[in-house]
C-alpha positions as a Markdown table, in Angstrom:
| # | Residue | x | y | z |
|---|---|---|---|---|
| 1 | Met | 94.1 | 93.3 | 124.7 |
| 2 | Thr | 93.6 | 89.7 | 123.3 |
| 3 | Asn | 96.0 | 87.3 | 121.6 |
| 4 | Ser | 93.9 | 87.6 | 118.4 |
| 5 | Pro | 95.4 | 87.5 | 114.9 |
| 6 | Ala | 93.7 | 90.8 | 114.2 |
| 7 | Val | 96.1 | 92.4 | 116.8 |
| 8 | Val | 99.3 | 91.1 | 115.2 |
| 9 | Asn | 98.0 | 91.5 | 111.5 |
| 10 | Tyr | 96.3 | 94.8 | 111.6 |
| 11 | Phe | 96.8 | 96.7 | 114.7 |
| 12 | Ile | 100.4 | 96.6 | 115.4 |
| 13 | Pro | 101.6 | 97.3 | 111.7 |
| 14 | Leu | 99.2 | 100.2 | 111.4 |
| 15 | Met | 100.2 | 101.7 | 114.8 |
| 16 | Lys | 103.8 | 101.3 | 113.9 |
| 17 | Ser | 104.0 | 102.2 | 110.5 |
| 18 | Leu | 101.2 | 104.7 | 109.9 |
| 19 | Asn | 101.2 | 106.0 | 113.5 |
| 20 | Met | 97.5 | 105.3 | 113.9 |
| 21 | Ser | 96.4 | 105.7 | 117.5 |
| 22 | Trp | 94.2 | 103.0 | 119.3 |
| 23 | Ala | 91.3 | 105.4 | 119.2 |
| 24 | Glu | 91.7 | 105.7 | 115.5 |
| 25 | Leu | 92.0 | 102.1 | 114.8 |
| 26 | Lys | 88.8 | 101.4 | 117.1 |
| 27 | Ala | 86.8 | 104.1 | 115.0 |
| 28 | Thr | 87.8 | 102.6 | 111.6 |
| 29 | Pro | 85.7 | 99.8 | 110.0 |
| 30 | Ala | 87.4 | 96.5 | 109.6 |
| 31 | Val | 87.3 | 96.7 | 105.7 |
| 32 | Glu | 89.2 | 100.0 | 105.8 |
| 33 | Leu | 91.7 | 98.6 | 108.2 |
| 34 | Glu | 92.4 | 95.5 | 105.9 |
| 35 | Gly | 92.6 | 97.9 | 102.9 |
| 36 | Leu | 95.3 | 99.9 | 104.9 |
| 37 | Val | 97.0 | 96.8 | 105.7 |
| 38 | Ile | 97.1 | 95.5 | 102.1 |
| 39 | Ala | 98.2 | 98.9 | 100.8 |
| 40 | Leu | 101.1 | 99.1 | 103.5 |
| 41 | Ser | 102.2 | 95.6 | 102.3 |
| 42 | Glu | 102.4 | 96.7 | 98.7 |
| 43 | Tyr | 104.1 | 99.8 | 99.7 |
| 44 | Asn | 106.7 | 97.9 | 101.7 |
| 45 | Ile | 107.3 | 95.5 | 98.7 |
| 46 | Leu | 107.5 | 98.4 | 96.1 |
| 47 | His | 110.4 | 100.1 | 98.2 |
| 48 | Ser | 112.0 | 96.8 | 99.6 |
| 49 | Phe | 115.1 | 96.9 | 97.1 |
| 50 | Asp | 115.2 | 100.6 | 96.6 |
| 51 | Gly | 118.9 | 101.6 | 96.4 |
| 52 | Tyr | 120.2 | 98.2 | 95.2 |
| 53 | Thr | 121.7 | 97.6 | 91.7 |
| 54 | Ala | 120.9 | 94.3 | 89.7 |
| 55 | Lys | 124.6 | 93.4 | 90.2 |
| 56 | Glu | 124.2 | 93.8 | 94.1 |
| 57 | Ile | 121.2 | 91.7 | 94.1 |
| 58 | Gly | 123.1 | 89.0 | 92.2 |
| 59 | Glu | 125.7 | 89.1 | 94.7 |
| 60 | Met | 123.4 | 88.7 | 97.5 |
| 61 | Ala | 121.5 | 86.0 | 95.9 |
| 62 | Lys | 124.6 | 83.7 | 95.7 |
| 63 | Asn | 124.2 | 83.3 | 99.5 |
| 64 | Lys | 120.4 | 83.5 | 99.8 |
| 65 | Pro | 118.6 | 82.4 | 96.7 |
| 66 | Gln | 115.2 | 83.4 | 97.9 |
| 67 | Ile | 116.4 | 87.1 | 97.4 |
| 68 | Arg | 116.2 | 86.5 | 93.6 |
| 69 | Thr | 112.5 | 85.5 | 93.9 |
| 70 | Gln | 111.8 | 88.5 | 96.2 |
| 71 | Tyr | 113.5 | 90.8 | 93.8 |
| 72 | Asn | 111.7 | 89.6 | 90.8 |
| 73 | Asp | 108.4 | 90.3 | 92.8 |
| 74 | Tyr | 109.7 | 93.8 | 93.4 |
| 75 | Ile | 110.5 | 94.3 | 89.8 |
| 76 | Lys | 107.1 | 92.8 | 88.6 |
| 77 | Arg | 105.0 | 95.0 | 91.2 |
| 78 | Arg | 106.9 | 98.2 | 90.1 |
| 79 | Arg | 106.1 | 97.5 | 86.5 |
| 80 | Lys | 102.5 | 96.8 | 87.4 |
| 81 | Tyr | 102.1 | 100.3 | 89.0 |
| 82 | Gly | 104.2 | 102.0 | 86.2 |
| 83 | Ile | 107.1 | 102.9 | 88.4 |
| 84 | Asp | 109.6 | 101.0 | 86.3 |
| 85 | Lys | 109.3 | 100.1 | 82.5 |
| 86 | Ala | 110.1 | 96.8 | 81.0 |
| 87 | Glu | 113.6 | 96.9 | 79.5 |
| 88 | Thr | 113.4 | 96.9 | 75.8 |
| 89 | Asn | 116.9 | 98.0 | 75.0 |
| 90 | Phe | 119.0 | 94.9 | 74.4 |
| 91 | Ser | 122.3 | 96.6 | 75.0 |
| 92 | Val | 121.7 | 96.2 | 78.7 |
| 93 | Leu | 122.0 | 92.4 | 78.3 |
| 94 | Gly | 125.7 | 92.5 | 78.0 |
| 95 | Asn | 128.1 | 91.6 | 75.3 |
| 96 | Ile | 126.1 | 89.7 | 72.9 |
| 97 | Lys | 128.2 | 88.3 | 69.9 |
| 98 | Lys | 127.0 | 89.1 | 66.6 |
| 99 | Ile | 126.6 | 86.0 | 64.5 |
| 100 | Asp | 127.7 | 86.3 | 60.7 |
């Protein structure tokens, strides 16, 4: 095996996450391997913050601000694929004072 980027970028993730064998990888065209890797990446992003609430993300983001960016990308992609709907109920925004 060589030290090529294809080994690190394609073969190892597919063998690890999709349990593909070396024979399956060699028999699959490069275009299909690339598509599998892209789909695997999307899947990982779509489920990267499963189980966390927005409040928990806010707490984690206090120590690591980049978490907020990753969480926003997670939400954007979940909406793109129709997993989550954009919030249209303004009551979730918290206590909003009514102006008289």
